[in-house]
MIRONU-938873 format. One line per field, with one value per residue: x, y, z of N, C-alpha, C in turn. Coordinates in Angstrom, 2 decimals. Atoms other than C-alpha are relative to their C-alpha. Example, Ala and Ser with C-alpha at 12.3 -4.5 7.8 and 13.67 -1.06 7.14 Angstrom:
2
n.X	[0.89	-0.82]
n.Y	[-1.19	-1.19]
n.Z	[0.00	-0.06]
ca.X	[12.30	13.67]
ca.Y	[-4.50	-1.06]
ca.Z	[7.80	7.14]
c.X	[0.90	-0.77]
c.Y	[1.20	1.09]
c.Z	[0.00	0.73]
//
This chain:
119
n.X	[0.98	1.08	1.06	0.51	1.34	-0.49	0.98	-0.33	-0.29	0.33	-1.09	0.06	-1.19	-0.08	-0.07	1.08	1.18	-0.47	0.95	-0.86	-0.32	0.89	-0.65	-1.07	-1.00	0.33	-0.85	0.65	-0.62	0.77	-0.75	0.28	0.04	-0.07	-0.19	-0.14	-0.91	0.59	-0.74	0.53	-0.35	0.47	-0.32	0.62	0.15	-0.31	-1.35	-0.67	0.25	-0.26	1.12	-0.40	1.27	0.15	0.64	1.03	-0.47	0.99	-0.24	-0.08	-1.45	-1.08	0.35	-1.26	-0.54	-1.12	-0.89	0.07	-1.24	0.13	-0.74	-0.45	0.37	-0.49	-0.80	-0.88	0.45	-0.07	0.15	1.12	0.99	0.63	1.50	0.65	1.55	0.72	1.08	1.45	-0.15	1.25	-0.06	1.18	0.42	0.59	0.06	0.63	-0.76	0.67	-0.61	-0.71	-0.40	-1.26	-0.50	-1.40	-0.32	-1.42	-0.52	-1.03	-0.26	-0.27	-0.28	0.98	-0.19	-0.68	0.73	-0.49	0.83	-0.31	0.18]
n.Y	[0.82	0.09	-1.05	-0.27	0.85	1.39	0.52	1.19	-0.23	0.95	0.46	0.18	0.48	-0.70	-1.51	-0.87	0.60	0.00	0.70	0.51	1.35	1.00	1.39	0.13	-0.59	-1.15	-1.45	-0.95	-1.32	-1.21	-1.13	-0.99	-1.36	-1.11	-1.19	0.28	1.20	1.31	1.05	0.98	1.27	0.86	1.22	1.12	1.06	1.22	0.53	0.29	-0.96	-1.41	-0.74	-1.22	-0.44	-1.45	-0.16	-1.39	-1.10	-1.06	-0.80	-1.40	-0.15	0.39	-0.84	-0.07	1.44	0.10	1.04	0.64	0.77	1.07	-0.28	1.24	1.13	1.25	1.00	-1.00	-0.74	-1.64	-0.66	-1.00	0.28	-1.07	0.13	-0.23	-0.24	0.99	-0.82	0.83	1.02	0.57	0.74	0.95	0.63	1.47	0.02	-1.42	-1.36	-0.85	-1.16	-0.29	-1.13	-0.20	0.43	-0.12	1.37	0.24	1.24	0.71	1.33	0.65	1.45	0.75	-0.47	-1.19	-1.10	-1.32	-1.02	-0.98	-1.38]
n.Z	[0.20	-1.26	0.36	1.18	0.41	0.40	1.13	0.75	1.34	1.08	0.89	1.32	0.77	1.26	-0.21	0.20	-0.75	-1.39	-1.14	-1.20	0.43	-0.77	0.32	-0.54	0.72	0.78	-0.17	-1.13	0.50	-0.62	-0.11	-0.86	0.67	-0.74	0.86	1.20	0.18	-0.02	-0.06	0.52	-0.52	0.72	-0.39	0.75	-0.98	0.79	-0.40	1.47	1.29	-0.24	0.40	1.00	0.29	-0.49	-1.16	0.08	-0.76	-0.27	1.37	-0.12	-0.46	1.31	1.29	0.77	-0.32	-1.11	-0.04	-1.24	-0.10	-1.08	-1.21	-0.63	0.54	-0.59	1.02	0.36	1.45	-0.07	1.44	0.12	0.74	0.02	0.12	1.48	0.05	0.73	0.57	0.11	-1.00	-0.48	-1.23	-0.34	-1.32	0.48	1.25	0.19	0.08	-1.32	0.28	1.27	0.37	-0.13	-1.09	0.02	-0.54	-0.30	0.36	-1.11	0.34	-1.25	-0.08	-1.14	-1.38	-0.29	-0.28	0.34	-0.30	1.06	-0.24]
ca.X	[8.33	6.83	4.60	2.35	-0.57	-0.09	-1.66	-1.40	-0.29	-1.72	0.95	1.28	3.16	2.16	2.52	-1.16	-3.55	-3.12	-4.46	-3.66	-1.82	-3.80	-2.84	0.22	3.53	2.22	3.67	2.74	3.35	2.55	3.75	4.13	3.46	4.58	4.13	5.63	7.75	6.82	8.54	7.69	7.92	7.60	7.75	7.97	6.66	7.29	10.09	10.87	9.54	11.15	9.00	9.57	6.65	5.39	4.08	1.12	2.47	0.76	0.05	-0.32	3.35	4.78	3.25	6.86	8.44	10.61	13.61	13.17	16.27	16.45	17.46	17.32	17.22	17.58	19.30	21.56	19.93	20.87	19.69	17.10	14.14	12.13	8.40	6.41	2.92	0.66	-1.83	-4.47	-4.01	-6.75	-7.16	-8.99	-10.74	-10.89	-12.17	-13.82	-12.30	-12.70	-10.82	-9.14	-7.22	-3.81	-1.68	1.87	4.01	7.46	9.28	10.97	12.58	12.56	14.25	12.34	11.72	13.23	12.06	12.88	12.19	12.50	12.59]
ca.Y	[2.06	2.79	5.66	6.10	4.44	0.79	-0.72	-4.39	-4.17	-6.14	-7.77	-8.46	-10.81	-9.02	-5.50	-4.67	-7.02	-6.57	-8.49	-9.99	-13.47	-16.53	-20.12	-21.45	-19.98	-16.61	-12.83	-10.80	-6.96	-4.05	-0.66	2.09	5.73	8.75	12.15	11.80	8.64	5.02	1.96	-1.23	-4.89	-7.73	-11.45	-14.63	-17.50	-20.00	-22.46	-23.30	-20.72	-17.30	-14.31	-11.62	-9.18	-5.65	-4.44	-1.48	1.65	4.90	6.69	9.97	9.75	8.56	11.14	11.87	8.27	7.60	5.39	2.68	0.84	-2.50	-1.64	-4.97	-8.40	-11.68	-13.22	-10.10	-8.72	-5.08	-2.86	-0.14	-0.10	2.87	3.08	3.22	4.65	1.84	3.91	0.98	-1.05	-3.36	-4.47	-7.57	-8.87	-12.66	-12.95	-9.30	-6.26	-3.94	-0.91	0.37	3.09	4.71	2.99	3.08	-0.19	-1.12	-4.05	-6.65	-9.95	-12.34	-15.73	-18.46	-17.29	-14.04	-10.96	-7.21	-3.98	-1.04	2.57]
ca.Z	[20.67	24.07	22.73	19.95	17.93	17.07	13.81	12.52	8.93	5.84	3.63	-0.09	-2.27	-5.53	-4.18	-5.09	-3.03	0.72	3.55	7.00	6.57	7.98	8.36	9.72	8.58	7.82	8.12	11.32	10.47	12.73	13.08	15.65	14.68	16.76	15.31	11.92	12.58	11.78	12.88	11.29	12.77	10.48	11.49	9.30	11.24	8.54	9.60	5.88	3.49	3.09	2.34	-0.53	-0.54	0.74	4.09	4.10	5.31	6.63	3.30	4.79	6.26	2.85	0.33	-0.20	-0.40	2.62	2.96	5.57	6.90	8.77	12.30	13.76	12.42	14.34	11.22	10.85	7.60	6.77	3.98	2.89	1.24	-0.18	0.54	-2.68	-3.51	-4.96	-7.16	-7.45	-4.24	-2.73	0.79	1.61	4.53	3.94	0.32	0.27	-0.81	2.19	0.77	-2.56	-3.96	-3.27	-0.79	0.41	0.84	1.76	0.23	2.73	2.23	5.30	5.85	7.69	11.24	10.82	12.45	11.22	12.62	9.94	10.71]
c.X	[-0.90	-1.06	-0.50	-1.14	0.73	-0.96	0.71	-0.09	-0.18	1.46	-0.46	0.97	0.06	0.17	-1.27	-1.02	0.47	-0.86	0.73	0.34	-0.72	0.80	1.18	1.39	-0.16	0.95	-0.78	0.81	-0.91	0.91	-0.49	0.22	0.06	0.31	0.14	0.92	-0.71	1.03	-0.74	0.63	-0.61	0.71	-0.21	0.04	0.15	1.53	0.76	-0.05	0.45	-1.07	0.65	-1.46	-0.01	-0.95	-0.58	0.94	-0.91	0.17	0.24	1.52	0.81	-0.50	1.36	0.81	1.22	0.90	-0.10	1.28	-0.16	1.03	0.34	-0.46	0.53	0.71	1.09	0.08	0.23	-0.48	-1.13	-0.99	-1.00	-1.48	-0.47	-1.29	-0.46	-1.31	-1.36	-0.22	-1.31	0.49	-1.20	-0.19	-0.43	0.04	-0.64	0.89	-0.85	0.44	0.86	0.30	1.54	0.42	1.57	0.60	1.49	0.44	0.92	0.19	0.36	0.30	-1.13	0.11	0.77	-1.07	0.88	-0.77	0.85	-0.46	0.71]
c.Y	[-0.08	0.80	-0.18	-1.03	-1.35	-0.47	-1.52	0.48	-1.25	-0.20	-0.54	-0.85	0.40	1.51	0.77	-0.36	-0.13	-0.63	-0.76	-1.63	-0.88	-1.27	-0.19	0.35	1.36	1.22	0.67	1.24	1.01	1.09	0.99	1.24	1.00	1.04	-0.42	-1.17	-1.37	-0.95	-1.15	-1.47	-0.93	-1.19	-1.09	-1.14	-1.35	-0.55	-0.51	0.88	1.42	0.80	1.15	0.73	1.48	-0.06	1.57	0.78	1.21	0.89	1.47	0.34	-0.12	0.51	0.21	-1.16	0.09	-1.27	-0.60	-0.91	-1.04	0.42	-1.05	-1.30	-1.29	-0.87	1.01	0.56	1.34	0.26	1.01	-0.41	1.22	-0.18	0.63	0.22	-1.04	0.71	-0.85	-1.14	-0.54	-0.42	-0.88	-0.47	-1.49	0.03	1.40	0.88	1.18	1.29	0.18	1.44	0.33	-0.38	0.28	-1.33	0.06	-1.61	-0.51	-1.49	-0.52	-1.43	-0.64	0.43	1.29	1.22	1.35	0.97	1.13	1.17	1.00]
c.Z	[0.88	-0.33	-1.24	-0.46	-0.80	-1.11	-0.47	-1.41	-1.05	-0.84	-1.30	-0.60	-1.17	-0.03	-0.53	0.86	1.49	0.97	0.95	-0.51	0.92	-0.41	0.90	-1.12	-0.62	0.41	1.01	-0.29	0.95	-0.07	1.15	-0.55	1.22	-0.66	-1.53	-0.38	0.16	0.17	-0.15	0.61	-0.49	0.37	-0.93	0.83	-0.63	0.35	-1.20	-1.15	0.18	-0.50	-0.80	-0.02	0.84	1.32	-0.40	0.98	0.20	-1.34	0.15	0.34	-1.25	-1.25	-0.86	0.40	1.07	-0.01	1.44	0.17	1.17	1.15	0.88	-0.78	0.90	-0.84	-0.58	-1.31	0.23	-1.31	0.06	-0.92	-0.17	-0.03	-1.24	0.11	-1.09	-0.44	0.04	0.93	0.57	1.21	0.18	1.60	-0.38	-1.64	-0.45	0.00	0.94	-0.25	-1.54	-0.27	0.35	1.40	-0.05	0.70	0.04	-0.33	1.12	-0.60	1.59	-0.17	0.91	1.53	0.27	0.17	-0.36	0.54	-0.97	0.67	-0.90]
//
């Protein structure tokens, strides 16, 4: 994770509408891309609420859906998730749609105060 491009990633609870989490207890997600490899770090900052939802991925790298595996979790979570193509996704900046079209996203489940690294 030392080299490559860094992108903060939008998240979604419904798998179609993506935006950056705001307020207390939100989700922080970013990815590091080098060549054709993407590593995603997702953190649930809520002390009480779990999160089940999607994290935006690089659509160009995931035209052929990739398998992402949890490589680290501070809660011991293990598992795999396939990046899926969202044909009619929307990206929001606040209340405004700033982008729409085909997106790629991976499903994650995080316990309160959990951090996961997926690759």
